[in-house]
N, C-alpha and C positions, 0 to 999 in steps of 0.2 A: 351707334347706340351706348347708352353707359351701361355701367352691367347695370347696377342697380332696377335698370325698367324692364332689362333682357330678365333680368331674375323675377321680377315682379311679371312680367307676363308673362310665364308661363317655363323658363327653362327646363324644369323639375316636371308637368307635362309631354316634352320632350323627352323626354327618357321613361316617361310611364311610372315618374317618380315625382315624390314633396318639389314645390317649389320654394319658391319666399320670398315671407314679405316685411314693411317695418312694423315697428314700438310696442311699445311702454310694458310694463312691471316687476317685479321682479321675486325672487325664489326660498330665498332662504334669507335665515334668521341671524347665524351671525356678525357682529361687526366687528370688521380687521381692519388699524391704520397698516399699509401696507409697507410705508417705511421705518415704522417703528417697533409692530408687537409682532407677535409669534403670535399665528392662528387658524384655522380647525376648523375647515365648512366640508360635515360630512358627505358623503353623497352617494350613492348606490349599497344596496347590500346586496342586491341583485349575485349571485355563485354563490355565497360564505354560510348556505348546505344540501344535501341530496333537494333538499324542502322548498327549495330560497336559489332555482333554480330554470330561470326563466331563456331564454332562447333569444342574445339583444336583437334589439329593432334593426332589418337592414334599413341603410338609406341611400339615398346619392351621390357616389363618389363626388359628384359637381362637377361643374369646368375646367376641376387645374389638377386631373390625375397624373401621376406620377408614368411620362412614357417606359422607361425601360424599366422599369424596379428595381432588376436585379445585377445593376451597377451601383444603386448605396447602399452597399450594405456594411453602414457603418452605423457606429451607436452614436454617436460629440454629431449635428447633422446642423448645427449651428452657420458653419462657411466662416465669412461674413458678418452677419448679423446680428447686431447690434442688441439690447433689450435687456430687463430685467429674466435672471439667468430663472430656467425652470426646467427640472431633473425629472421624466416619464418613466414613469414607471404600470406595467401593464399585466396585467393575469390573463392567461388566457386557462380556460375550462370547459371537461368535456360531457350536456345535455344526456348526450346517448351512455353518460360513465358515470352516471349519478352525483356530477359536479368534478370530475378527475381531476387535478392536471393536464393537459394538454405539452409535452414535449414536442418536439422535436418542427414549429409551426412556425412558419413563416406570415411575418408581421410587418405589415409594410406602413409608415402614415404619412404625414404628408399636410402642410399647418403654413395661412401669411406665415410673415412676415409682423413690426408691428404696424409694421405703414398700411396694413392692412393687403399689401401684392404678392404674388407668389411667381417666386422662380418658373421657365419652361414655358413662360407666357407672357404673351402682350405685348402691345403698339396694334393695339385692338379699341373696339366701343367694349367691348369686354372686362377690359386693364388698360388703358393710354399710359401703362408704361410701360417698357418693353425691356421686359426681363427673359428673353427666349434661349438669349445668349451664359446664361446662369442657370446653376444648380446650387439652392439650400432648401434647408429646410424638411427635407427627405429624407426617407431611411429602411434599412432595412434589418432585423435581428430573428434569429432560433432561438423561440421558446427554449430555457434549459427546465430539467425534471421535473422543476418548479412552476411549469410553464409560462413566466417570466421574461420579460423582458425588460430593456430597460434605455431611455435615449438620455442623451441631454442635450436640449432647446433652450429655447430662449419664449418668454412668457408671449404669447401671438394674438396680437391687438385687432384690430375687427377692421371688416366692410360694410356698406348698406346695407339695408338687407336682408345682412346673416345676425344673427350674435355668435360671442366668440367660438369658436368649436375647432376639435382637429378630427382629422377623415382617419380610419382604417381599414387597410383590406388586410382579410386572414384567411392563409390557402393550410393547404397541410404537409406536413411532407412531399408527396409527390406532385404537388403543384398544385395540387382544384383546390378551386375557392369557393370557400365556407362561409363567409360572410364579407361585403361588403358595409359600412357601420358609421357612427360620426358619432364623440367624443361631446358632450355639451359641459360649458363653465359655470362654477354658484355663480349668480350676474353681487354678490356681495365687495368679493374678491377683486373678479372683474372693473368694476365702475372704482373704484379705491387704487388700481392697479394705474384707469384712466385715467381718470383724475386730479390726483398727486405723483404721478410718477416723466412728467415735463422733463429731469436732472433726468430719467435714462428714457430720454425720446419717446414719450407720449405723447404728444402733445395734437391728439384731436378732441378731444376732451372723451362724453359719458359717449358711450354704444348706444347706436337708434334703437334698434333690435335687441329686445329679452327672448326667451327661450321661450315664454308663454307668446308671442308672438312671431317666434318663426315659422318657417313653411316646414321646413322642417322636425320643427320639435314640437310645432303647438298639438302633437296629437297624445305627446306622452314624453316624458324624458323622464324618470323617473331610474329608467334600468343604465339610462346614457349620461347620468352625472357622473359626475370628475368627486372627489375627496379631493382638497388641498389645503398645505400643511407652510407657513413660512410668511416670511413678507421678503418687499421690493428691495431691501439689502442687501436682507441675506439669501437669499432665491427663496422660491415657492417648487417643494415636492408636489408632483401629481401621480394619487394613485389612485388606481381603476381598476376592472376584473370586467372581463367582455367571455358572456357565453355562444360557443360553438355547439352545432350540433356538425359530429366528426364520426 
């Protein structure tokens, strides 16, 4: 069974969580030429103050979670993957402490490569390309005193039935799971990268599913939408705050 069909038929329901479906719409306002101009698409302001401090929604970790996260204590998660450069800056805050920064939290991230494939998996209907023996685009960092972690990566691609996204799993310092969530991307920037980034290897064209039609995000992605700035030649910087209950 192809991955698109598997997702459509309700992998999320097997987990008791959201599934995934196809396409359309757009979700932001600015226009960015990824090759030449520098622009910013502003995302969520959640976590900016004690009065704007909703716990970020929990989402499915999906069918491709990192198998042994402790093996990936690295900042540069690119490995051999190529694509538009992406710096990922995540701030973790605690809703139970007036949205103060949460120091010492473990933050795992993972996402697909520019072609829509995940490491550690494959050779099946969910992902035909067999990447079970390689590791890329997976990493773990510990938040500093400001609740911040940073990763060096590449701009993720897309696969059919899902809007572009990054998976995040946050634990406290003792290893207790606090939140599994996902980060959404502004459509105008992803669409620009995918339609003009052929020289960087993005050859599939426009994504077939936007945030509004994605079953993970379609119930609302306001607090999951990242802020992005930059362009394809210089790279992008993703900034996002995630609020947990710790």
